[in-house]
N, C-alpha and C positions, 0 to 999 in steps of 0.2 A: 570714517570707515577704515581708511588706510592705517591710521594709528592703531586701531583695534587689531587689524590683521597683523601688523608688525609685532605687536605685543604678544599675540597668540603664537606667532612663529617662534619667538624667543622662548615662551613658556613651554612649548611642546617640542622645541628643537626641530621644527619643520623646515624644509627647504624654502628659501625666499621665493615668493611669488612675484613676478614682474608686474608692476602697476603703472599704467600710462594714463595721465590725466587728459581727458578730452573735454575741453571747456571753452566757453566764450570769453572767459577772463584772460586777457593777454598782457596785463600790466606786469612789469618786472616784479612787483610786490606779490602779485598773485602766483606767478611762477615760483618764486622763492618759497611761499607758503606751502605750495604743493610738494616741493622737494623736501622741505623741512618736515613735513608730515610723514615722509617716507616713500613718496612716489618716486619711481625711477625715471620718469620722463614727463614731458608736458607737450601737448599739441593743442593749439588754439583754433577755434572755428573762425572762419570757414576753412576747411581743409579738403583735399581731394584724396583719391585712392593712392596716388603716388606718395603724398605726404605721410599718410598712415602707414603704408608699406615701409617707407624709409625709417619711420620712428620705431616700428616693430623690429626691423632688422638691427637697429642700434641696440635695442634691448636684448635681443638674442645674442648678438656679438659680445656684449658686455657680460652676459651670463656665461658664455663659453670661456671667456678670458678669466673669469673669477675662479 
């Protein structure tokens, strides 16, 4: 899905949508695959509210800096 979203963003020159992977897959290989697919971040389960807030804040900060 992420690859399709990224492709459509390029085709339509749409602004980049931040995508955060929320998954039970926590191996380095899994994280790498998510990022290579075009996701902006990765959060492995189990996570709590603080972890999610922190991950979202990083995405927002990165978007502002771009």
